[in-house]
gemmi code that builds the backbone of each chain (N, CA, C; Angstrom):
import gemmi

chains = {
    "A": [
        ("MET", (16.988, 33.550, 13.253), (17.091, 32.187, 13.785), (17.052, 31.184, 12.633)),
        ("SER", (17.906, 30.164, 12.708), (17.956, 29.163, 11.647), (16.643, 28.382, 11.583)),
        ("ASP", (16.331, 27.874, 10.371), (15.117, 27.053, 10.259), (15.355, 25.638, 10.774)),
        ("GLY", (16.593, 25.299, 11.093), (16.870, 24.011, 11.726), (17.121, 22.879, 10.766)),
        ("ARG", (17.115, 23.172, 9.445), (17.356, 22.079, 8.493), (18.789, 21.573, 8.592)),
        ("ARG", (19.721, 22.524, 8.691), (21.137, 22.177, 8.836), (21.758, 23.221, 9.750)),
        ("ILE", (22.342, 22.755, 10.842), (22.669, 23.700, 11.895), (23.866, 23.198, 12.703)),
        ("GLY", (24.733, 24.100, 13.114), (25.912, 23.742, 13.893), (25.557, 23.360, 15.316)),
        ("ARG", (26.557, 22.823, 16.023), (26.285, 22.303, 17.369), (25.873, 23.420, 18.333)),
        ("HIS", (26.613, 24.506, 18.310), (26.296, 25.612, 19.207), (24.955, 26.244, 18.828)),
        ("ALA", (24.775, 26.439, 17.536), (23.536, 27.063, 17.067), (22.321, 26.199, 17.396)),
        ("TYR", (22.536, 24.886, 17.426), (21.431, 23.975, 17.747), (20.914, 24.259, 19.164)),
        ("ASN", (21.858, 24.321, 20.113), (21.462, 24.568, 21.507), (20.869, 25.956, 21.669)),
        ("GLN", (21.460, 26.911, 20.976), (20.965, 28.284, 21.050), (19.533, 28.358, 20.496)),
        ("ARG", (19.318, 27.666, 19.374), (17.995, 27.681, 18.757), (16.952, 27.080, 19.690)),
        ("LEU", (17.326, 25.978, 20.348), (16.397, 25.319, 21.267), (15.982, 26.281, 22.385)),
        ("GLU", (16.944, 26.970, 22.976), (16.644, 27.910, 24.056), (15.783, 29.065, 23.548)),
        ("GLU", (16.109, 29.550, 22.351), (15.356, 30.679, 21.788), (13.921, 30.281, 21.470)),
        ("LEU", (13.758, 29.077, 20.945), (12.402, 28.604, 20.630), (11.575, 28.475, 21.909)),
        ("ALA", (12.173, 27.877, 22.941), (11.450, 27.684, 24.204), (11.033, 29.019, 24.790)),
        ("ALA", (11.944, 29.982, 24.772), (11.636, 31.304, 25.329), (10.549, 31.983, 24.506)),
        ("ALA", (10.619, 31.834, 23.195), (9.641, 32.494, 22.332), (8.249, 31.901, 22.525)),
        ("PHE", (8.174, 30.580, 22.645), (6.865, 29.942, 22.796), (6.282, 30.172, 24.183)),
        ("ALA", (7.137, 30.391, 25.183), (6.653, 30.526, 26.563), (5.739, 31.730, 26.723)),
        ("GLY", (6.058, 32.833, 26.074), (5.214, 34.012, 26.237), (4.063, 34.064, 25.264)),
        ("ARG", (3.990, 33.080, 24.386), (3.091, 33.196, 23.245), (1.767, 32.454, 23.439)),
        ("TYR", (1.839, 31.219, 23.872), (0.615, 30.413, 23.928), (0.302, 29.895, 25.328)),
        ("GLY", (1.281, 29.362, 26.006), (1.001, 28.754, 27.301), (2.260, 28.152, 27.886)),
        ("ARG", (2.069, 27.249, 28.843), (3.203, 26.658, 29.557), (4.046, 25.800, 28.606)),
        ("VAL", (5.351, 25.899, 28.743), (6.252, 25.234, 27.791), (7.225, 24.307, 28.508)),
        ("GLU", (7.369, 23.112, 27.977), (8.429, 22.200, 28.401), (9.268, 21.883, 27.173)),
        ("TYR", (10.562, 21.760, 27.350), (11.407, 21.511, 26.194), (12.645, 20.724, 26.606)),
        ("GLY", (13.265, 20.132, 25.612), (14.492, 19.401, 25.910), (15.011, 18.732, 24.656)),
        ("SER", (16.195, 18.160, 24.772), (16.724, 17.394, 23.659), (17.494, 16.214, 24.226)),
        ("GLY", (17.597, 15.186, 23.423), (18.292, 13.983, 23.864), (19.111, 13.391, 22.744)),
        ("LEU", (20.297, 12.937, 23.081), (21.213, 12.346, 22.105), (21.060, 10.835, 22.047)),
        ("SER", (21.427, 10.270, 20.918), (21.530, 8.813, 20.839), (22.812, 8.382, 21.544)),
        ("ALA", (22.924, 7.095, 21.831), (24.119, 6.596, 22.525), (25.384, 6.867, 21.702)),
        ("SER", (25.255, 6.802, 20.378), (26.415, 7.022, 19.514), (26.776, 8.497, 19.397)),
        ("GLY", (25.837, 9.368, 19.753), (26.065, 10.808, 19.623), (25.839, 11.320, 18.219)),
        ("ARG", (25.361, 10.445, 17.327), (25.179, 10.850, 15.918), (23.774, 11.374, 15.629)),
        ("MET", (22.838, 11.084, 16.513), (21.464, 11.534, 16.299), (21.011, 12.328, 17.520)),
        ("ILE", (20.127, 13.266, 17.276), (19.604, 14.059, 18.383), (18.128, 14.359, 18.133)),
        ("LYS", (17.390, 14.385, 19.222), (15.949, 14.651, 19.118), (15.624, 15.875, 19.960)),
        ("LEU", (14.845, 16.749, 19.402), (14.407, 17.965, 20.092), (12.895, 17.882, 20.292)),
        ("ARG", (12.434, 18.265, 21.489), (10.979, 18.273, 21.698), (10.584, 19.517, 22.485)),
        ("ILE", (9.565, 20.206, 21.963), (8.980, 21.340, 22.677), (7.500, 21.032, 22.845)),
        ("THR", (7.042, 21.044, 24.083), (5.617, 20.806, 24.344), (5.007, 22.089, 24.886)),
        ("VAL", (3.945, 22.537, 24.221), (3.253, 23.748, 24.661), (1.855, 23.341, 25.106)),
        ("HIS", (1.532, 23.654, 26.357), (0.216, 23.306, 26.891), (-0.744, 24.468, 26.675)),
        ("LEU", (-1.853, 24.217, 26.000), (-2.839, 25.255, 25.679), (-4.105, 25.030, 26.490)),
        ("PRO", (-4.690, 26.007, 27.118), (-4.207, 27.366, 27.269), (-3.118, 27.481, 28.311)),
        ("GLY", (-3.021, 26.496, 29.215), (-1.849, 26.417, 30.048), (-1.755, 27.387, 31.200)),
        ("TRP", (-2.781, 28.154, 31.464), (-2.641, 29.114, 32.556), (-3.113, 28.538, 33.886)),
        ("PHE", (-4.328, 28.066, 33.955), (-4.846, 27.643, 35.246), (-5.526, 26.271, 35.200)),
        ("VAL", (-6.287, 26.033, 34.152), (-7.085, 24.808, 34.088), (-6.268, 23.692, 33.451)),
        ("PRO", (-6.744, 22.450, 33.597), (-6.086, 21.374, 32.841), (-6.082, 21.721, 31.357)),
        ("ASP", (-5.059, 21.294, 30.655), (-4.888, 21.698, 29.259), (-6.060, 21.272, 28.399)),
        ("GLU", (-6.389, 22.141, 27.444), (-7.392, 21.768, 26.457), (-6.726, 21.140, 25.254)),
        ("ALA", (-5.468, 21.439, 25.071), (-4.722, 20.860, 23.956), (-3.232, 20.978, 24.233)),
        ("THR", (-2.476, 20.168, 23.535), (-1.018, 20.305, 23.619), (-0.454, 20.382, 22.200)),
        ("LEU", (0.518, 21.255, 22.045), (1.319, 21.285, 20.823), (2.599, 20.528, 21.145)),
        ("VAL", (2.892, 19.530, 20.350), (4.133, 18.777, 20.565), (4.972, 18.911, 19.292)),
        ("LEU", (6.076, 19.597, 19.401), (6.932, 19.884, 18.243), (8.220, 19.090, 18.385)),
        ("VAL", (8.401, 18.150, 17.481), (9.566, 17.249, 17.563), (10.370, 17.356, 16.276)),
        ("GLU", (11.672, 17.450, 16.434), (12.568, 17.400, 15.274), (13.687, 16.416, 15.580)),
        ("LYS", (14.131, 15.724, 14.547), (15.268, 14.817, 14.710), (16.349, 15.217, 13.715)),
        ("HIS", (17.578, 15.203, 14.196), (18.713, 15.580, 13.369), (19.784, 14.491, 13.423)),
        ("GLU", (20.528, 14.405, 12.333), (21.664, 13.483, 12.264), (22.924, 14.306, 12.032)),
        ("TRP", (24.011, 13.928, 12.709), (25.274, 14.664, 12.544), (25.931, 14.237, 11.248)),
        ("ARG", (26.006, 15.155, 10.289), (26.573, 14.835, 8.971), (27.425, 16.009, 8.501)),
        ("ALA", (28.646, 15.706, 8.138), (29.570, 16.712, 7.575), (29.632, 17.980, 8.427)),
        ("GLY", (29.773, 17.783, 9.726), (30.022, 18.927, 10.608), (28.815, 19.739, 10.998)),
        ("ALA", (27.628, 19.170, 10.831), (26.432, 19.921, 11.239), (25.295, 18.951, 11.541)),
        ("TRP", (24.342, 19.438, 12.317), (23.123, 18.658, 12.538), (22.194, 18.860, 11.352)),
        ("GLU", (21.828, 17.746, 10.713), (20.968, 17.808, 9.532), (19.623, 17.168, 9.874)),
        ("ARG", (18.565, 17.919, 9.684), (17.236, 17.411, 10.043), (16.839, 16.266, 9.116)),
        ("TYR", (16.374, 15.163, 9.700), (15.926, 14.050, 8.859), (14.480, 13.645, 9.142)),
        ("ALA", (13.873, 14.259, 10.137), (12.468, 13.942, 10.423), (11.893, 15.019, 11.331)),
        ("TYR", (10.598, 15.187, 11.229), (9.916, 16.048, 12.199), (8.499, 15.554, 12.430)),
        ("ALA", (7.924, 15.983, 13.542), (6.518, 15.678, 13.859), (5.985, 16.863, 14.649)),
        ("TYR", (5.168, 17.658, 13.989), (4.576, 18.827, 14.630), (3.095, 18.510, 14.865)),
        ("ASP", (2.727, 18.305, 16.114), (1.406, 17.762, 16.434), (0.567, 18.693, 17.297)),
        ("LEU", (-0.717, 18.712, 17.022), (-1.703, 19.289, 17.936), (-2.594, 18.149, 18.414)),
        ("HIS", (-2.673, 17.967, 19.716), (-3.567, 16.967, 20.301), (-4.563, 17.680, 21.203)),
        ("ARG", (-5.836, 17.524, 20.911), (-6.831, 18.029, 21.872), (-6.889, 17.025, 23.015)),
        ("THR", (-7.010, 17.541, 24.224), (-7.025, 16.665, 25.393), (-8.420, 16.615, 25.994)),
        ("PRO", (-8.798, 15.555, 26.694), (-7.994, 14.344, 26.844), (-7.935, 13.552, 25.543)),
        ("ARG", (-6.787, 12.912, 25.306), (-6.620, 12.135, 24.086), (-7.445, 10.862, 24.155)),
        ("PRO", (-7.950, 10.331, 23.052), (-7.951, 10.922, 21.718), (-9.197, 11.800, 21.545)),
        ("ASN", (-8.990, 13.021, 21.224), (-10.109, 13.950, 21.115), (-9.875, 14.901, 19.952)),
        ("GLY", (-9.162, 14.403, 18.955), (-8.864, 15.215, 17.795), (-7.382, 15.487, 17.699)),
        ("ARG", (-6.898, 15.417, 16.480), (-5.457, 15.599, 16.264), (-5.228, 16.172, 14.877)),
        ("PHE", (-4.258, 17.055, 14.791), (-3.803, 17.546, 13.488), (-2.291, 17.647, 13.559)),
        ("ALA", (-1.618, 17.164, 12.517), (-0.157, 17.129, 12.600), (0.472, 17.205, 11.216)),
        ("TYR", (1.654, 17.832, 11.187), (2.497, 17.837, 10.000), (3.697, 16.943, 10.307)),
        ("HIS", (3.869, 15.903, 9.498), (4.959, 14.964, 9.763), (5.865, 14.812, 8.549)),
        ("TRP", (7.116, 14.497, 8.854), (8.052, 14.052, 7.816), (8.909, 12.958, 8.425)),
        ("HIS", (8.758, 11.782, 7.913), (9.665, 10.697, 8.262), (9.560, 9.632, 7.184)),
        ("ASP", (10.585, 8.814, 7.082), (10.648, 7.793, 6.031), (10.427, 8.412, 4.646)),
        ("ASP", (10.977, 9.606, 4.461), (10.939, 10.321, 3.167), (9.546, 10.772, 2.748)),
        ("VAL", (8.577, 10.734, 3.619), (7.211, 11.088, 3.221), (6.721, 12.279, 4.052)),
        ("PHE", (6.437, 13.369, 3.350), (5.784, 14.498, 4.011), (4.288, 14.189, 4.055)),
        ("HIS", (3.703, 14.272, 5.213), (2.279, 13.969, 5.287), (1.613, 14.712, 6.443)),
        ("VAL", (0.301, 14.669, 6.406), (-0.511, 15.336, 7.425), (-1.346, 14.273, 8.113)),
        ("HIS", (-1.447, 14.377, 9.418), (-2.394, 13.545, 10.163), (-3.574, 14.426, 10.537)),
        ("CYS", (-4.759, 13.947, 10.260), (-5.939, 14.697, 10.680), (-6.960, 13.714, 11.229)),
        ("ALA", (-7.317, 13.900, 12.477), (-8.340, 13.049, 13.105), (-9.383, 13.968, 13.737)),
        ("ASP", (-10.523, 14.031, 13.062), (-11.629, 14.858, 13.551), (-12.599, 13.937, 14.294)),
        ("PRO", (-12.764, 14.114, 15.600), (-13.626, 13.187, 16.351), (-15.079, 13.206, 15.900)),
        ("ARG", (-15.466, 14.283, 15.207), (-16.860, 14.359, 14.720), (-17.045, 13.508, 13.471)),
        ("GLU", (-15.941, 13.261, 12.756), (-16.016, 12.453, 11.533), (-14.894, 11.423, 11.536)),
        ("PRO", (-14.985, 10.398, 12.383), (-13.901, 9.409, 12.453), (-13.756, 8.627, 11.145)),
        ("ARG", (-12.506, 8.447, 10.718), (-12.221, 7.689, 9.492), (-11.166, 6.637, 9.807)),
        ("PRO", (-11.150, 5.556, 9.036), (-10.185, 4.491, 9.329), (-8.735, 4.938, 9.142)),
        ("ASP", (-8.481, 5.824, 8.168), (-7.104, 6.261, 7.938), (-7.036, 7.783, 8.101)),
        ("HIS", (-6.074, 8.230, 8.871), (-5.979, 9.674, 9.109), (-4.713, 10.269, 8.489)),
        ("HIS", (-4.163, 9.581, 7.468), (-2.991, 10.105, 6.767), (-3.427, 10.858, 5.510)),
        ("TYR", (-2.839, 12.023, 5.305), (-3.162, 12.819, 4.126), (-1.864, 13.338, 3.508)),
        ("LYS", (-1.961, 13.762, 2.248), (-0.779, 14.288, 1.562), (-0.303, 15.562, 2.265)),
        ("GLY", (1.021, 15.700, 2.344), (1.568, 16.866, 3.023), (2.637, 17.558, 2.203)),
        ("PHE", (3.384, 18.407, 2.847), (4.429, 19.188, 2.189), (5.485, 19.509, 3.230)),
        ("GLU", (6.640, 19.968, 2.754), (7.725, 20.263, 3.700), (7.428, 21.527, 4.498)),
        ("VAL", (7.664, 21.451, 5.770), (7.481, 22.601, 6.658), (8.861, 23.020, 7.163)),
        ("ASP", (9.192, 24.288, 6.993), (10.496, 24.786, 7.430), (10.411, 25.669, 8.666)),
        ("ASP", (9.294, 26.341, 8.822), (9.206, 27.379, 9.840), (8.389, 26.885, 11.034)),
        ("LEU", (9.071, 26.728, 12.150), (8.416, 26.206, 13.353), (7.336, 27.159, 13.870)),
        ("PHE", (7.578, 28.460, 13.712), (6.582, 29.431, 14.172), (5.339, 29.394, 13.282)),
        ("TRP", (5.570, 29.200, 11.975), (4.437, 29.096, 11.056), (3.576, 27.895, 11.446)),
        ("VAL", (4.226, 26.770, 11.679), (3.468, 25.554, 11.967), (2.755, 25.680, 13.322)),
        ("ALA", (3.412, 26.314, 14.287), (2.772, 26.502, 15.594), (1.529, 27.381, 15.451)),
        ("ASP", (1.648, 28.428, 14.645), (0.492, 29.308, 14.415), (-0.647, 28.545, 13.737)),
        ("GLN", (-0.292, 27.726, 12.735), (-1.310, 26.944, 12.025), (-2.035, 25.991, 12.987)),
        ("LEU", (-1.248, 25.329, 13.820), (-1.844, 24.365, 14.756), (-2.673, 25.088, 15.819)),
        ("TYR", (-2.199, 26.262, 16.221), (-2.965, 27.029, 17.208), (-4.305, 27.476, 16.615)),
        ("LEU", (-4.272, 27.885, 15.335), (-5.521, 28.266, 14.660), (-6.469, 27.078, 14.584)),
        ("MET", (-5.890, 25.913, 14.304), (-6.701, 24.695, 14.221), (-7.339, 24.399, 15.578)),
        ("PHE", (-6.595, 24.635, 16.622), (-7.111, 24.468, 17.990), (-8.245, 25.456, 18.252)),
        ("ALA", (-8.032, 26.697, 17.852), (-9.024, 27.749, 18.139), (-10.298, 27.557, 17.327)),
        ("ARG", (-10.154, 27.162, 16.056), (-11.320, 27.049, 15.172), (-11.968, 25.681, 15.233)),
        ("GLY", (-11.220, 24.695, 15.697), (-11.719, 23.320, 15.696), (-11.035, 22.537, 14.593)),
        ("ILE", (-10.696, 21.295, 14.884), (-9.980, 20.471, 13.912), (-10.919, 20.075, 12.784)),
        ("ALA", (-10.477, 20.293, 11.547), (-11.283, 19.937, 10.381), (-10.369, 19.363, 9.312)),
        ("CYS", (-10.807, 18.278, 8.707), (-9.982, 17.605, 7.700), (-10.429, 17.965, 6.285)),
        ("PHE", (-11.286, 18.949, 6.175), (-11.832, 19.343, 4.883), (-10.715, 19.776, 3.930)),
        ("GLY", (-10.785, 19.281, 2.689), (-9.845, 19.722, 1.664), (-8.546, 18.931, 1.600)),
        ("LEU", (-8.335, 18.015, 2.514), (-7.092, 17.232, 2.497), (-7.237, 16.036, 1.559)),
        ("GLN", (-6.122, 15.698, 0.909), (-6.146, 14.554, -0.005), (-5.586, 13.323, 0.692)),
        ("PRO", (-6.348, 12.243, 0.697), (-5.860, 11.026, 1.370), (-4.530, 10.558, 0.788)),
        ("LEU", (-3.693, 10.023, 1.659), (-2.394, 9.504, 1.253), (-2.560, 8.003, 1.052)),
        ("ARG", (-2.623, 7.591, -0.204), (-2.883, 6.176, -0.481), (-1.566, 5.448, -0.781)),
        ("GLY", (-1.559, 4.172, -0.494), (-0.420, 3.341, -0.863), (0.795, 3.509, 0.012)),
        ("TRP", (0.632, 4.087, 1.171), (1.775, 4.210, 2.086), (1.336, 3.787, 3.472)),
        ("VAL", (2.084, 2.876, 4.029), (1.770, 2.390, 5.365), (2.872, 2.847, 6.303)),
        ("GLU", (2.490, 3.485, 7.351), (3.467, 4.003, 8.300), (4.140, 2.839, 9.011)),
        ("GLU", (5.485, 2.903, 9.094), (6.234, 1.780, 9.680), (6.048, 1.678, 11.184)),
        ("ALA", (6.264, 2.777, 11.853), (6.218, 2.739, 13.317), (5.154, 3.696, 13.827)),
        ("ALA", (4.698, 3.415, 15.045), (3.725, 4.322, 15.647), (4.401, 5.646, 15.941)),
        ("ASP", (3.627, 6.733, 15.879), (4.184, 8.073, 16.134), (4.452, 8.306, 17.606)),
    ],
    "B": [
        ("MET", (-11.552, 28.785, 35.017), (-10.326, 29.349, 34.457), (-10.282, 30.851, 34.705)),
        ("LEU", (-9.103, 31.344, 34.999), (-8.931, 32.765, 35.227), (-8.767, 33.441, 33.870)),
        ("GLU", (-9.866, 34.022, 33.361), (-9.836, 34.696, 32.073), (-9.658, 36.182, 32.286)),
        ("PHE", (-8.743, 36.777, 31.588), (-8.632, 38.224, 31.643), (-8.014, 38.741, 30.360)),
        ("GLU", (-8.350, 39.975, 30.068), (-7.868, 40.597, 28.846), (-6.359, 40.815, 28.943)),
        ("ARG", (-5.637, 40.419, 27.884), (-4.197, 40.649, 27.866), (-3.924, 42.089, 27.437)),
        ("LYS", (-3.236, 42.830, 28.256), (-2.811, 44.174, 27.887), (-1.457, 44.442, 28.528)),
        ("ALA", (-0.838, 45.524, 28.124), (0.548, 45.762, 28.555), (0.646, 46.046, 30.052)),
        ("PHE", (-0.295, 46.842, 30.591), (-0.239, 47.234, 31.999), (-1.629, 47.169, 32.627)),
        ("TYR", (-1.665, 46.937, 33.930), (-2.946, 46.876, 34.658), (-2.893, 47.845, 35.830)),
        ("SER", (-4.025, 48.456, 36.123), (-4.122, 49.295, 37.322), (-4.396, 48.370, 38.509)),
        ("PRO", (-4.141, 48.821, 39.736), (-4.458, 47.989, 40.902), (-5.936, 47.592, 40.952)),
        ("THR", (-6.824, 48.482, 40.523), (-8.258, 48.160, 40.528), (-8.564, 47.023, 39.548)),
        ("GLU", (-7.946, 47.087, 38.364), (-8.152, 46.010, 37.377), (-7.629, 44.683, 37.917)),
        ("LEU", (-6.459, 44.734, 38.531), (-5.896, 43.503, 39.086), (-6.763, 42.941, 40.207)),
        ("ALA", (-7.324, 43.837, 41.009), (-8.189, 43.398, 42.103), (-9.387, 42.627, 41.547)),
        ("ARG", (-9.903, 43.104, 40.407), (-11.030, 42.410, 39.761), (-10.590, 41.035, 39.280)),
        ("ILE", (-9.393, 40.978, 38.686), (-8.886, 39.700, 38.158), (-8.679, 38.691, 39.285)),
        ("PHE", (-8.058, 39.145, 40.366), (-7.737, 38.219, 41.460), (-8.870, 38.079, 42.476)),
        ("GLU", (-9.952, 38.846, 42.264), (-11.118, 38.820, 43.171), (-10.703, 39.141, 44.606)),
        ("VAL", (-9.978, 40.230, 44.731), (-9.610, 40.740, 46.063), (-9.946, 42.229, 46.090)),
        ("ASP", (-9.834, 42.816, 47.268), (-10.079, 44.243, 47.400), (-8.897, 45.019, 46.799)),
        ("PRO", (-9.157, 46.166, 46.166), (-8.036, 46.952, 45.621), (-6.976, 47.287, 46.667)),
        ("SER", (-7.396, 47.435, 47.917), (-6.400, 47.756, 48.959), (-5.421, 46.588, 49.163)),
        ("THR", (-5.884, 45.371, 48.891), (-5.000, 44.191, 49.009), (-3.891, 44.258, 47.960)),
        ("VAL", (-4.287, 44.637, 46.734), (-3.287, 44.758, 45.668), (-2.267, 45.836, 46.040)),
        ("LEU", (-2.757, 46.948, 46.580), (-1.839, 48.017, 47.005), (-0.927, 47.530, 48.135)),
        ("ASP", (-1.481, 46.710, 49.010), (-0.647, 46.133, 50.090), (0.485, 45.296, 49.487)),
        ("TRP", (0.136, 44.468, 48.475), (1.158, 43.650, 47.816), (2.245, 44.546, 47.228)),
        ("ILE", (1.792, 45.620, 46.564), (2.757, 46.531, 45.917), (3.648, 47.192, 46.968)),
        ("HIS", (3.029, 47.696, 48.053), (3.809, 48.392, 49.093), (4.758, 47.428, 49.807)),
        ("ALA", (4.322, 46.167, 49.937), (5.172, 45.188, 50.619), (6.293, 44.678, 49.706)),
        ("GLY", (6.196, 45.016, 48.429), (7.238, 44.602, 47.493), (7.042, 43.210, 46.927)),
        ("SER", (5.889, 42.588, 47.205), (5.675, 41.235, 46.670), (5.059, 41.279, 45.270)),
        ("LEU", (4.634, 42.454, 44.833), (4.115, 42.613, 43.464), (4.776, 43.857, 42.869)),
        ("TYR", (5.546, 43.621, 41.804), (6.251, 44.742, 41.181), (5.254, 45.636, 40.451)),
        ("ALA", (5.424, 46.953, 40.606), (4.580, 47.907, 39.887), (5.399, 49.132, 39.523)),
        ("VAL", (5.033, 49.723, 38.406), (5.654, 50.981, 37.996), (4.886, 52.103, 38.680)),
        ("LYS", (5.590, 53.004, 39.361), (4.924, 54.106, 40.053), (4.893, 55.322, 39.126)),
        ("LEU", (3.694, 55.705, 38.696), (3.557, 56.827, 37.764), (3.318, 58.142, 38.502)),
        ("GLY", (2.785, 58.072, 39.694), (2.498, 59.273, 40.477), (2.404, 58.884, 41.937)),
        ("PRO", (2.077, 59.848, 42.823), (2.041, 59.548, 44.261), (1.133, 58.366, 44.606)),
        ("LYS", (0.027, 58.232, 43.865), (-0.908, 57.143, 44.183), (-1.265, 56.326, 42.939)),
        ("THR", (-0.440, 56.435, 41.932), (-0.772, 55.782, 40.663), (0.267, 54.706, 40.334)),
        ("TYR", (-0.217, 53.476, 40.241), (0.675, 52.352, 39.933), (0.164, 51.615, 38.697)),
        ("ARG", (1.058, 51.031, 37.957), (0.690, 50.157, 36.842), (1.554, 48.902, 36.920)),
        ("VAL", (0.899, 47.759, 36.731), (1.597, 46.471, 36.850), (1.742, 45.857, 35.455)),
        ("PRO", (2.948, 45.534, 35.022), (3.146, 44.957, 33.687), (2.529, 43.549, 33.568)),
        ("LEU", (2.154, 43.226, 32.325), (1.533, 41.925, 32.055), (2.415, 40.762, 32.523)),
        ("ALA", (3.710, 40.843, 32.232), (4.594, 39.717, 32.592), (4.553, 39.451, 34.097)),
        ("VAL", (4.431, 40.513, 34.878), (4.369, 40.358, 36.333), (3.064, 39.658, 36.731)),
        ("VAL", (1.986, 40.030, 36.041), (0.684, 39.406, 36.330), (0.730, 37.919, 36.003)),
        ("LEU", (1.303, 37.601, 34.841), (1.374, 36.196, 34.425), (2.207, 35.374, 35.399)),
        ("ARG", (3.317, 35.949, 35.847), (4.153, 35.221, 36.812), (3.397, 34.997, 38.118)),
        ("ARG", (2.555, 35.967, 38.485), (1.775, 35.859, 39.724), (0.698, 34.776, 39.576)),
        ("VAL", (0.073, 34.749, 38.388), (-0.996, 33.774, 38.143), (-0.433, 32.368, 38.133)),
        ("ASP", (0.630, 32.194, 37.411), (1.220, 30.866, 37.290), (2.695, 31.013, 36.940)),
        ("PRO", (3.557, 30.951, 37.934), (4.986, 31.162, 37.665), (5.527, 30.224, 36.592)),
        ("ALA", (4.996, 29.007, 36.566), (5.498, 28.034, 35.581), (5.165, 28.459, 34.164)),
        ("ALA", (4.065, 29.206, 34.017), (3.620, 29.569, 32.673), (4.569, 30.544, 31.999)),
        ("ALA", (5.225, 31.339, 32.779), (6.071, 32.376, 32.191), (7.491, 31.891, 31.934)),
        ("THR", (7.831, 30.758, 32.478), (9.197, 30.268, 32.348), (9.184, 28.874, 31.731)),
        ("PRO", (9.835, 28.696, 30.596), (9.875, 27.350, 30.023), (10.655, 26.392, 30.918)),
        ("THR", (10.189, 25.165, 30.963), (10.827, 24.159, 31.809), (11.674, 23.233, 30.950)),
        ("ARG", (12.947, 23.136, 31.274), (13.825, 22.247, 30.506), (13.768, 20.851, 31.105)),
        ("LEU", (13.517, 19.876, 30.259), (13.438, 18.487, 30.706), (14.566, 17.678, 30.076)),
        ("GLN", (14.948, 16.625, 30.766), (15.921, 15.698, 30.187), (15.160, 14.736, 29.288)),
        ("LEU", (15.542, 14.650, 28.059), (14.822, 13.813, 27.108), (15.639, 12.550, 26.849)),
        ("ASP", (15.057, 11.409, 27.161), (15.749, 10.157, 26.880), (15.200, 9.572, 25.581)),
        ("ALA", (15.935, 9.759, 24.511), (15.463, 9.300, 23.205), (16.390, 8.239, 22.632)),
        ("ARG", (17.198, 7.621, 23.499), (18.243, 6.716, 23.006), (17.680, 5.534, 22.226)),
        ("ALA", (16.623, 4.908, 22.772), (16.065, 3.727, 22.102), (15.479, 4.103, 20.743)),
        ("GLU", (14.735, 5.194, 20.731), (14.092, 5.651, 19.491), (15.139, 6.040, 18.442)),
        ("LEU", (16.163, 6.743, 18.876), (17.193, 7.187, 17.934), (18.058, 6.025, 17.452)),
        ("LYS", (18.232, 5.027, 18.332), (18.979, 3.841, 17.910), (18.227, 3.125, 16.787)),
        ("ALA", (16.913, 3.035, 16.923), (16.101, 2.424, 15.865), (16.201, 3.240, 14.583)),
        ("ASP", (16.210, 4.558, 14.708), (16.363, 5.423, 13.533), (17.714, 5.194, 12.864)),
        ("GLU", (18.749, 5.071, 13.683), (20.099, 4.852, 13.141), (20.140, 3.574, 12.317)),
        ("ARG", (19.528, 2.533, 12.867), (19.509, 1.234, 12.156), (18.748, 1.377, 10.844)),
        ("LYS", (17.617, 2.039, 10.923), (16.770, 2.195, 9.740), (17.488, 2.988, 8.656)),
        ("ARG", (18.167, 4.059, 9.072), (18.839, 4.901, 8.102), (20.090, 4.225, 7.526)),
        ("ALA", (20.704, 3.346, 8.321), (21.889, 2.634, 7.827), (21.499, 1.653, 6.718)),
        ("ARG", (20.250, 1.192, 6.741), (19.786, 0.227, 5.727), (19.471, 0.904, 4.407)),
        ("ARG", (19.309, 2.238, 4.428), (18.861, 2.926, 3.217), (20.000, 3.101, 2.235)),
        ("PRO", (19.691, 3.100, 0.932), (20.730, 3.382, -0.057), (21.227, 4.808, 0.114)),
        ("VAL", (22.540, 4.997, -0.057), (23.148, 6.316, 0.185), (22.515, 7.387, -0.684)),
        ("ALA", (22.243, 7.053, -1.954), (21.730, 8.060, -2.882), (20.385, 8.622, -2.448)),
        ("ALA", (19.632, 7.823, -1.720), (18.275, 8.268, -1.347), (18.284, 9.197, -0.150)),
        ("ARG", (19.414, 9.342, 0.529), (19.463, 10.165, 1.740), (19.320, 11.637, 1.424)),
    ],
}
model = gemmi.Model(1)
for chain_id, residues in chains.items():
    chain = gemmi.Chain(chain_id)
    for i, (resn, *xyz) in enumerate(residues, 1):
        res = gemmi.Residue()
        res.name, res.seqid = resn, gemmi.SeqId(i, " ")
        for name, pos in zip(("N", "CA", "C"), xyz):
            atom = gemmi.Atom()
            atom.name, atom.element = name, gemmi.Element(name[0])
            atom.pos, atom.b_iso = gemmi.Position(*pos), 0.0
            res.add_atom(atom)
        chain.add_residue(res)
    model.add_chain(chain)
structure = gemmi.Structure()
structure.add_model(model)
structure.setup_entities()
């Protein structure tokens, strides 16, 4: 399966279906979809996994979002937001984001609230890797230990 | 919450414990065809995990496709990206 950085139109839809099917048997209830911009040049993909998702109200949700732009005959990823939210919100959050050219991590530990929850990040290519990381964070508890604060950057828009 | 050990197959007795019913009820479901089971012998059945999950929560086993309306958000992205210098893309 493609990592989704640059992907053809057919492969994009195929990847979305494959991801949804793969996540459905893995963690919990899954909702997924994609939406185009009016111009047809941009597309957004979202997969929401409800944890544990079997019987009780969710304890957490994984929200995996990718955005692609149509460039030179393929969908090219230009942003992503891979989030874990403990529910009910706000009750802790951990996320890997890339937008406005900045790879960063959001970490909000309700036991240690801080004014800024942006930290230095890195590029994430593998959706399964990130889902596993976020699931581990859910299982072990959200902790911001070891992260380096991201200074001098102000996020333009709300996530 | 309905907690149970995940394994490949369950016996009717194990399922009865999970669903808190009598084992004969599970056998009734199997005989009536409302619960799929693999028949290993004259009186021996095993129910696959996927069947159990579908029984517990049908929605959990099947991903739900939603229509995503992202037009406003993507339009803002388009504007933002159009303002950027080409070399930085």
